[in-house]
C-alpha positions as a LaTeX table, in Angstrom:
\begin{tabular}{lrrr}
\hline
Residue & $x$ (\AA) & $y$ (\AA) & $z$ (\AA) \\
\hline
Met1 & 152.86 & 195.86 & 80.71 \\
Ala2 & 155.02 & 199.00 & 80.98 \\
Lys3 & 151.89 & 201.12 & 80.47 \\
His4 & 150.26 & 199.51 & 83.49 \\
Ser5 & 153.42 & 200.13 & 85.57 \\
Ala6 & 153.28 & 203.81 & 84.70 \\
Thr7 & 149.60 & 203.90 & 85.70 \\
Glu8 & 150.49 & 202.32 & 89.04 \\
Cys9 & 153.26 & 204.87 & 89.56 \\
Ala10 & 150.82 & 207.70 & 88.81 \\
Ser11 & 148.39 & 206.28 & 91.38 \\
Ile12 & 151.14 & 206.07 & 93.99 \\
Leu13 & 152.08 & 209.69 & 93.29 \\
Asp14 & 148.42 & 210.74 & 93.73 \\
Val15 & 148.18 & 208.89 & 97.06 \\
Cys16 & 151.44 & 210.40 & 98.31 \\
Arg17 & 150.17 & 213.88 & 97.43 \\
Cys18 & 146.82 & 213.28 & 99.15 \\
Leu19 & 148.58 & 212.06 & 102.30 \\
Asn20 & 150.95 & 215.00 & 102.22 \\
Ile21 & 153.93 & 212.70 & 101.91 \\
Ile22 & 155.23 & 214.71 & 98.95 \\
Gly23 & 154.80 & 218.37 & 98.16 \\
Glu24 & 153.07 & 219.85 & 95.10 \\
Lys25 & 156.38 & 220.63 & 93.38 \\
Arg26 & 157.63 & 217.06 & 93.66 \\
Tyr27 & 154.24 & 215.71 & 92.57 \\
Leu28 & 154.21 & 217.84 & 89.46 \\
Ser29 & 157.80 & 216.96 & 88.52 \\
Gly30 & 157.05 & 213.27 & 89.06 \\
Arg31 & 153.92 & 213.48 & 86.98 \\
Glu32 & 155.73 & 215.28 & 84.18 \\
Leu33 & 158.44 & 212.59 & 84.20 \\
Leu34 & 155.89 & 209.81 & 84.01 \\
Ile35 & 154.16 & 211.49 & 81.04 \\
Arg36 & 157.51 & 211.68 & 79.24 \\
Ile37 & 158.28 & 208.05 & 79.98 \\
Val38 & 154.86 & 206.86 & 78.72 \\
Ser39 & 155.23 & 208.98 & 75.59 \\
Met40 & 158.58 & 207.33 & 74.82 \\
Gln41 & 157.10 & 203.87 & 75.43 \\
Ile42 & 154.23 & 204.54 & 73.05 \\
Lys43 & 156.54 & 205.81 & 70.34 \\
Leu44 & 158.80 & 202.81 & 70.75 \\
Ala45 & 155.89 & 200.38 & 70.54 \\
Gln46 & 154.57 & 202.12 & 67.42 \\
Ser47 & 157.95 & 201.98 & 65.76 \\
Lys48 & 158.07 & 198.19 & 66.24 \\
Lys49 & 154.85 & 197.66 & 64.27 \\
\hline
\end{tabular}
């Protein structure tokens, strides 16, 4: 479920960038943060197995 939420957030970031709602710098920092969050979620899920 959390993985899908991160995918939705990434999509929203892409749309905001395409519509010039956010700048490139904010887009890149948001994307980097999402990648870090998903990485943590994956590691947590793997540790529970």
